C-alpha positions as CSV (number, residue, x, y, z in Angstrom):
1,X,-41.0,6.0,-43.2
2,X,-41.4,8.7,-45.6
3,X,-38.9,11.4,-46.6
4,X,-40.2,13.9,-44.0
5,X,-39.8,11.5,-41.1
6,X,-36.3,10.7,-42.3
7,X,-35.4,14.4,-42.5
8,X,-36.9,15.0,-39.0
9,X,-35.0,12.1,-37.6
10,X,-31.8,13.2,-39.3
11,X,-32.3,16.7,-37.9
12,X,-32.8,15.4,-34.4
13,X,-29.7,13.3,-34.6
14,X,-27.7,16.2,-35.9
15,X,-29.0,18.4,-33.0
16,X,-28.1,15.6,-30.5
17,X,-24.6,15.4,-32.0
18,X,-24.2,19.1,-31.8
19,X,-25.4,19.1,-28.2
20,X,-23.0,16.3,-27.3
21,X,-20.1,18.1,-29.0
22,X,-20.9,21.3,-27.2
23,X,-21.0,19.6,-23.9
24,X,-17.6,17.9,-24.6
25,X,-16.2,21.3,-25.5
26,X,-17.5,22.8,-22.2
27,X,-16.1,19.9,-20.2
28,X,-12.7,20.2,-21.9
29,X,-12.7,23.9,-21.3
30,X,-13.5,23.4,-17.6
31,X,-10.9,20.7,-17.3
32,X,-8.3,23.0,-18.9
33,X,-9.3,25.8,-16.5
34,X,-9.1,23.5,-13.5
35,X,-5.8,22.1,-14.7
36,X,-4.4,25.7,-15.0
37,X,-5.7,26.6,-11.5
38,X,-4.1,23.5,-10.0
39,X,-0.8,24.2,-11.7
40,X,-0.9,27.7,-10.3
41,X,-1.8,26.4,-6.8
42,X,1.1,23.9,-6.9
43,X,3.5,26.6,-8.0
44,X,2.4,28.8,-5.0
45,X,2.6,25.9,-2.6
46,X,6.1,25.1,-3.8
47,X,7.1,28.8,-3.4
48,X,5.6,28.9,0.1
49,X,7.5,25.7,1.0
50,X,10.7,27.2,-0.3
51,X,10.1,30.4,1.7
52,X,9.4,28.4,4.9
53,X,12.5,26.3,4.4
54,X,14.6,29.5,4.1
55,X,12.9,31.0,7.2
56,X,13.6,27.8,9.2
57,X,17.3,27.8,8.1
58,X,17.6,31.4,9.1
59,X,16.1,30.7,12.6
60,X,18.4,27.6,13.0
61,X,21.4,29.7,12.1
62,X,20.3,32.4,14.6
63,X,19.8,29.9,17.3
64,X,23.2,28.4,16.7
65,X,24.8,31.8,16.8
66,X,23.1,32.6,20.1
67,X,24.0,29.2,21.5
68,X,27.7,29.7,20.5
69,X,27.6,33.1,22.2
70,X,26.1,31.7,25.4
71,X,28.8,29.0,25.5
72,X,31.5,31.5,24.8
73,X,30.1,33.8,27.5
74,X,30.0,30.9,30.0
75,X,33.5,30.0,29.2
76,X,34.7,33.5,29.5
77,X,32.9,33.9,32.8
78,X,34.4,30.7,34.2
79,X,37.9,31.8,33.3
80,X,37.3,35.2,34.9
81,X,36.1,33.5,38.1
82,X,39.1,31.2,38.1
83,X,41.4,34.1,37.6
84,X,39.7,36.0,40.5
85,X,40.1,32.9,42.7
86,X,43.7,32.6,41.8
87,X,44.4,36.3,42.5
88,X,42.5,35.9,45.8
89,X,44.7,32.9,46.7
90,X,47.9,34.8,45.7
91,X,46.8,37.9,47.7
92,X,46.0,35.7,50.7
93,X,49.4,34.0,50.4
94,X,51.2,37.4,50.1
95,X,49.3,38.7,53.1
96,X,50.1,35.7,55.1
97,X,53.7,35.8,54.2
98,X,53.9,39.5,55.0
99,X,51.9,39.0,58.2
100,X,54.3,36.3,59.4
101,X,57.4,38.5,59.0
């Protein structure tokens, strides 16, 4: 091998080294970019989950309030009906007592 062939081989090896380093840099840049994107996506998903949990809790609270109102309304209605029945019995008893005199 003469000096020219050695220089040519050395030049080719250096270009190969530069090419490999350039590819590694592009791969690292792509990896960094994808990592940043995945971090942003994860943060967005966590935010969405938090919002959904808040929404579900709000719906559950509203359902409980409505359920309590329905139970209260049924209880009140039952008491009113019982009161009407008692008044009807008292009125019937008074009418019977007055009618028998």
